[in-house]
C-alpha positions as CSV (number, residue, x, y, z in Angstrom):
1,M,2.3,20.6,-3.8
2,S,2.1,18.2,-7.1
3,L,1.9,14.3,-6.6
4,H,4.9,13.8,-7.7
5,D,6.4,16.7,-4.9
6,D,4.3,15.0,-2.1
7,A,6.1,11.4,-3.0
8,V,9.4,13.2,-3.3
9,R,9.2,14.9,0.2
10,V,7.6,11.3,1.6
11,L,10.0,9.5,0.5
12,E,13.1,12.1,1.6
13,T,11.5,11.7,5.4
14,Y,10.7,8.1,5.5
15,D,13.3,6.4,7.7
16,G,14.6,3.3,6.4
17,Q,15.2,1.0,3.3
18,E,17.6,3.4,2.3
19,E,18.8,1.5,-0.7
20,L,15.2,0.9,-2.3
21,R,14.7,4.4,-0.9
22,G,17.3,6.0,-3.5
23,V,16.2,4.5,-6.2
24,Y,12.4,5.5,-5.7
25,L,13.9,9.0,-5.3
26,A,16.7,8.4,-8.6
27,Q,13.4,7.5,-10.4
28,L,11.4,10.3,-9.4
29,A,14.3,12.9,-10.0
30,A,15.0,11.0,-14.0
31,R,11.0,10.7,-14.5
32,P,8.9,13.9,-14.4
33,D,6.1,11.1,-15.4
34,G,6.8,8.6,-12.7
35,M,4.0,9.0,-10.4
36,W,1.7,7.8,-13.6
37,K,0.8,4.3,-15.1
38,S,1.9,5.6,-18.3
39,C,5.8,5.5,-17.3
40,E,6.7,2.2,-18.2
41,A,10.5,2.6,-16.6
42,G,8.4,2.1,-13.8
43,H,6.4,4.1,-11.8
44,V,5.2,4.8,-8.0
45,T,2.3,3.3,-6.8
46,A,0.2,3.6,-3.5
47,S,-1.2,0.6,-1.2
48,A,-2.4,0.2,2.4
49,L,-3.0,-3.1,4.3
50,V,-6.1,-3.0,6.0
51,I,-5.9,-4.0,9.3
52,D,-8.6,-4.8,12.6
53,P,-6.4,-4.9,15.4
54,G,-8.9,-5.6,18.0
55,R,-10.0,-8.7,16.1
56,G,-6.1,-9.6,15.2
57,R,-6.3,-10.0,11.3
58,V,-6.3,-7.9,8.5
59,L,-7.7,-7.7,4.9
60,L,-6.5,-9.1,1.6
61,T,-7.8,-9.1,-1.6
62,L,-7.5,-11.9,-4.3
63,H,-6.2,-9.6,-7.2
64,K,-8.1,-10.5,-10.4
65,K,-4.6,-10.1,-12.9
66,L,-2.8,-11.4,-10.7
67,G,-4.3,-14.2,-8.8
68,M,-2.5,-13.1,-5.6
69,W,-3.7,-12.7,-2.1
70,L,-2.4,-8.2,-1.6
71,Q,-2.9,-5.3,0.2
72,M,-5.6,-3.2,-1.3
73,G,-3.7,-0.8,-3.8
74,G,-2.9,0.5,-7.1
75,H,-2.1,3.3,-9.4
76,C,-2.4,6.8,-8.4
77,E,-4.6,9.6,-10.0
78,P,-4.1,12.8,-11.3
79,G,-6.9,13.6,-8.2
80,D,-5.4,12.2,-5.7
81,P,-3.5,15.6,-3.7
82,S,-0.9,13.6,-1.6
83,L,0.4,9.7,-1.8
84,A,-1.3,8.7,1.2
85,A,-4.7,10.3,-0.1
86,A,-3.7,7.5,-3.1
87,A,-3.1,4.9,-0.8
88,L,-6.3,5.5,1.5
89,R,-8.7,5.9,-1.6
90,E,-7.2,2.9,-2.8
91,A,-7.9,1.1,0.2
92,T,-11.5,2.2,0.6
93,E,-12.4,1.7,-3.3
94,E,-11.2,-2.2,-2.9
95,S,-12.2,-3.3,0.4
96,G,-15.4,-1.4,0.3
97,I,-14.9,0.1,3.4
98,P,-16.0,3.7,4.7
99,G,-14.3,5.4,7.5
100,L,-10.9,3.7,6.8
101,T,-7.8,5.8,8.5
102,L,-4.5,5.6,8.1
103,L,-2.4,4.8,10.6
104,P,-0.6,7.8,11.5
105,G,3.8,7.9,11.1
106,G,3.4,7.6,7.3
107,P,4.4,4.8,5.1
108,V,4.8,1.3,6.7
109,Q,7.3,0.1,3.7
110,L,8.2,0.5,0.2
111,D,8.6,-2.8,-1.7
112,R,8.9,-2.8,-5.7
113,H,8.5,-5.4,-8.0
114,A,8.2,-6.6,-11.5
115,I,5.2,-6.1,-13.3
116,P,4.3,-7.5,-16.4
117,A,4.9,-5.4,-19.7
118,P,4.7,-2.9,-21.3
119,C,5.3,-1.6,-17.6
120,R,8.7,-2.8,-15.4
121,W,8.2,-2.0,-12.0
122,H,5.9,-0.4,-9.7
123,L,7.8,1.3,-7.0
124,D,5.0,0.9,-4.0
125,V,4.6,2.8,-1.2
126,Q,2.5,1.0,1.3
127,Y,1.1,2.0,4.4
128,A,-1.7,0.5,7.1
129,A,-5.0,1.6,7.1
130,L,-6.7,0.8,10.2
131,A,-10.5,-0.7,9.9
132,P,-13.0,1.1,11.9
133,V,-14.8,-0.9,14.4
134,G,-18.1,-3.8,13.1
135,A,-16.7,-3.0,9.4
136,V,-18.1,-5.0,6.5
137,E,-16.4,-5.4,3.4
138,A,-17.7,-5.2,-0.2
139,I,-16.0,-6.9,-3.1
140,S,-15.1,-4.4,-6.0
141,E,-14.7,-4.8,-9.7
142,E,-10.6,-5.4,-9.2
143,S,-11.2,-8.2,-7.1
144,L,-11.7,-12.3,-7.4
145,D,-12.7,-12.0,-3.4
146,L,-12.0,-10.5,-0.2
147,R,-11.1,-12.4,3.3
148,W,-10.0,-11.2,6.6
149,F,-7.3,-13.1,8.3
150,A,-5.8,-13.5,11.0
151,Y,-2.3,-12.4,11.8
152,D,-1.0,-16.4,11.6
153,E,-2.8,-17.1,8.7
154,V,-1.0,-14.7,6.2
155,A,2.1,-16.3,5.6
156,A,0.1,-19.2,4.6
157,V,-2.1,-17.1,1.6
158,A,0.6,-14.7,0.6
159,D,3.8,-13.6,-0.6
160,G,6.9,-12.0,1.5
161,S,5.9,-8.9,0.4
162,V,3.0,-8.9,2.4
163,V,4.3,-10.4,5.3
164,R,7.1,-8.0,5.7
165,L,4.0,-5.1,5.5
166,L,1.8,-7.4,8.3
167,E,5.3,-6.9,10.4
168,R,5.8,-3.7,9.9
169,T,2.7,-2.9,10.5
170,R,2.1,-4.9,14.1
171,A,5.3,-3.2,14.9
172,A,4.3,0.3,14.3
173,L,1.0,-0.6,16.1
174,S,3.0,-1.6,19.4
175,A,5.3,1.1,19.0
176,R,2.1,3.1,19.3
177,V,0.7,1.7,22.7
178,P,1.5,3.3,25.5
179,G,3.7,0.7,27.5
């Protein structure tokens, strides 16, 4: 299965955000190159919010080009076997934390955002990555800084998409805990 096929499968089974999900699927149906950075009309990206639920915190990166605190993520690469693998690769590379695992259940959220020319849109498929106990981050060349933020600090430093991603991630974590 190609990465394009995997993305279509993931999006077809994603539960929620119906209108936005439709936009993603229409783009992939119209653009066989819709997984790649070279698709200037807009392309799918993969990201993951690195979360340490035991300590009630998330790791954000100060993006070098955008100067914003964001989750880890970026462009898919030809060697990525799946969208989930791309998100996990990006999270591992940008956080420097080995042993991250994706929260089961697939993507947590979709977020379409405009980007600087020549491209128009990132169609971001957002996952959550659980940090192992004792995780120590290491800054990558793609970041100006990495920092752990308590859940209640995120709204003061990040934009609404990151805040929504955290809220959805916490809800997904809560749904996993037997009550």
